[in-house]
C-alpha positions in Angstrom: 0.0 0.0 0.0 1.4 3.5 -1.0 1.9 6.1 1.6 -0.6 8.9 2.2 1.9 11.8 2.0 2.6 12.2 5.7 3.7 15.9 6.5 7.3 16.6 7.4 8.3 16.6 11.0 7.2 19.9 12.6 10.1 22.1 13.6 9.0 22.4 17.3 9.0 18.5 17.6 12.4 18.3 15.9 13.7 21.0 18.4 12.5 19.5 21.6 12.7 15.8 20.8 16.5 15.7 21.6 16.8 14.6 25.1 19.2 17.3 26.2 17.2 20.1 24.6 14.0 18.7 26.3 15.8 18.9 29.6 16.9 22.4 29.0 13.4 23.4 28.0 11.9 21.7 31.0 14.3 23.6 33.4 13.7 26.9 31.7 10.0 26.4 32.0 10.3 26.8 35.8 12.7 29.6 36.2 15.2 31.8 34.2 18.7 30.4 34.6 22.3 31.1 33.4 24.4 28.7 31.4 26.6 27.6 34.3 23.5 26.7 36.2 22.1 24.7 33.4 25.5 22.9 33.0 25.4 21.9 36.7 21.7 20.8 36.4 22.1 18.6 33.3 25.7 17.6 34.1 26.9 18.1 30.6 29.9 20.1 29.2 29.3 23.9 28.8 30.1 23.8 25.0 27.5 21.2 24.5 24.9 23.0 26.6 25.6 26.4 24.8 25.3 24.6 21.4 21.8 23.4 22.2 20.9 26.7 23.8 21.7 28.3 20.4 19.6 25.9 18.5 16.7 26.7 20.8 17.3 30.4 20.4 17.5 30.1 16.6 14.2 28.2 16.7 12.5 31.2 18.7 11.8 29.0 21.8 14.4 30.6 24.1 15.4 34.2 24.6 18.4 35.6 26.4 19.2 38.9 28.3 22.4 40.1 29.9 22.3 40.1 33.7 21.7 43.6 35.2 23.7 42.4 38.2 26.8 41.1 36.3 27.0 41.9 32.6 29.2 38.8 32.1 26.3 36.6 32.8 23.3 35.9 30.6 19.9 34.6 31.7 17.9 32.3 29.4 14.2 32.4 29.4 11.7 30.0 27.8 9.0 31.8 25.5 5.9 29.7 26.9 3.5 31.5 24.5 5.7 30.4 21.5 5.7 26.9 22.9 1.9 26.9 23.3 1.4 28.1 19.8 3.8 25.6 18.4 2.2 22.7 20.3 -1.2 23.8 19.1 0.2 23.7 15.5 1.6 20.2 16.0 -1.7 18.8 17.2 -3.6 20.3 14.3 -0.9 19.1 11.9 -1.4 15.5 13.1 -5.2 15.6 13.1 -7.9 18.4 13.2 -9.4 16.7 16.2 -6.4 17.4 18.2 -7.0 21.1 18.3 -6.0 22.2 21.9 -8.8 23.5 24.2 -8.3 26.5 26.5 -6.7 25.9 29.8 -9.4 25.9 32.5 -9.6 29.0 34.6 -7.3 29.1 37.7 -8.9 28.1 41.0 -11.5 25.7 39.7 -9.8 22.7 41.2 -7.9 24.0 44.2 -9.6 24.4 47.6 -6.8 26.4 49.4 -5.3 29.7 48.8 -1.9 30.0 47.2 0.6 32.6 48.5 3.2 34.4 46.3 5.8 36.9 47.2 7.4 39.1 44.5 10.9 40.5 45.4 13.1 43.1 43.5 15.7 45.3 45.0 13.7 48.5 45.7 10.2 47.3 45.6 9.3 50.3 43.6 8.6 49.0 40.0 8.9 45.4 39.0 7.7 43.7 42.2 4.7 46.1 42.9 3.6 45.7 39.2 3.7 41.9 39.5 1.8 42.0 42.9 -1.0 44.2 41.4 -1.3 42.1 38.3 -1.5 38.8 40.1 -4.0 40.2 42.6 -6.0 41.6 39.6 -6.1 38.3 37.8 -6.4 35.9 40.6 -8.5 38.0 43.1 -8.9 36.3 46.5 -7.7 32.9 45.3 -4.1 34.1 45.9 -2.5 35.7 48.9 0.1 38.0 47.2 2.6 40.5 48.5 5.8 42.2 47.3 8.9 43.5 49.1 12.4 45.0 48.4 15.7 44.0 49.8 16.6 47.7 50.0 13.2 49.5 49.4 13.1 52.8 47.9 11.3 55.8 49.3 8.4 55.8 46.8 6.9 54.2 43.7 7.5 56.0 40.6 4.5 57.9 39.1 5.1 55.9 35.9 4.2 52.6 37.7 1.0 54.1 39.1 0.1 55.4 35.7 0.7 52.4 33.6 -1.2 50.1 36.1 -4.2 52.5 36.0 -4.2 53.3 32.2 -3.4 49.8 31.0 -5.0 47.5 33.5 -7.5 49.7 35.5 -5.6 49.0 38.7 -5.1 51.9 41.2 -2.1 51.6 43.6 -1.8 55.3 44.2 -0.5 55.9 47.8 1.2 52.4 48.0 4.7 52.6 49.4 7.8 50.1 49.0 8.0 47.6 51.6 11.0 45.9 53.3 11.7 42.1 52.9 12.4 41.8 56.7 8.8 41.3 57.6 8.4 38.4 55.3 11.3 36.2 56.1 9.5 34.0 58.6 6.4 33.6 56.5 5.6 30.7 54.3 4.9 31.2 50.6 4.1 28.7 47.9 6.2 30.7 45.5 8.9 33.4 46.0 9.6 35.2 42.7 12.6 37.5 42.2 12.2 39.9 39.2 15.7 41.4 39.1 19.0 39.7 38.9 20.5 41.6 41.9 17.6 40.5 44.1 18.2 37.0 43.0 21.7 37.1 44.0 21.3 38.8 47.4 17.9 37.2 48.5 18.5 35.5 51.9 18.3 31.7 51.9 15.1 30.4 53.4 14.6 26.6 53.2 10.8 26.9 53.2 10.7 29.2 50.1 10.0 27.6 46.6 12.1 30.2 44.6 11.6 31.2 41.0 13.5 33.9 39.0 12.1 36.2 36.3 14.9 38.2 34.8 13.1 41.4 33.9 14.9 44.7 32.7 14.5 47.5 35.1 12.1 50.1 33.5 13.3 52.8 35.9 16.8 52.7 34.5 17.3 56.1 32.8 17.9 56.6 29.1 19.8 59.7 28.2 19.1 61.0 31.7 15.3 60.4 31.9 12.8 57.7 32.2 10.3 56.9 29.5 6.8 55.8 30.1 7.0 53.2 27.2 9.6 51.2 29.1 7.2 50.9 32.0 4.5 49.8 29.5 6.8 47.2 28.1 7.9 45.9 31.5 4.3 45.6 32.6 3.3 43.7 29.6 6.1 41.3 30.1 5.3 40.8 33.7 1.6 40.4 32.9 2.6 37.6 30.5 4.5 35.8 33.2 1.7 36.3 35.7 -0.8 34.7 33.4 1.5 31.8 32.9 2.2 31.5 36.6 -1.5 31.0 37.4 -1.9 27.4 36.2 1.2 26.3 38.2 -0.3 27.6 41.4 -3.1 25.1 40.9 -0.9 22.1 41.0 
C-alpha cells in the first residue's frame, strides 16, 4: 500500500525531541537560568549546553538577556507563549481533532489559597507591578505581596500610571515595603524579578524560589525615564503572571 503523504516533522518536535534540549526546555519552564546553572543541572559540558541553547534560540523558543547584576552573565528564558502556539500547531498538523482546548480557569480545582511573594531590589517598579497584576487576575484565590531587599522611598509615578491606564488598577498611595517582615512567613512561591535581588535574597529553606529576569524600566535613558519602558515591562510581567496561574493550581 502506498503512503498517504505524511507531512514533514514539525520544527517544534524536531527541536524538543532531543533529550538534552528537552531537559533544558523543562528547566527553563520553571525559572530563568544562566548557562553555568544549566550545566550543573544537566551535568553536561558547557560547550554542549551552549550549542543546544543556540539551537533553541534560533528556533525562537528561548530568549536571552544580559544580567543587570553582572554583565558577564546571561539569563535564558523560555517563551511559553511560543511553545503553546507551536504545540497547538503540532496537534492540528497531526489531526484536526487534536486542536487544543483553552486551559481551565485558575482556581476551579484548588480548595486552598496559594501565597506568592514578589521581590526586587527596591520594591518600587517590577515587584509592585507583579503584585498588582497577580491580585488583579487571581483575586482572593491568591494571597500576594511584594517586598524589596533595599526598598526605595516611593513608587515612581510611571508605575502608578501604567497600572491605572493599561489595566485599570489603582495603587496610588502604596509605598515600597522591606523584605524583613516576610522572612519567617511561608509562601508557595517566592519570585525574584531582578538579577541583583536573586543574588542577594537570603536563603530560606521553606521558600520555593523562581526567577524572572526582567529589565528595570526605571533605569534612565539619556538622563530620563520613559513611560514606554514601563508599559513594556508591565506587559512582560503580565505575560509571566498569566503563565504562573496554572502552576499555582498544581
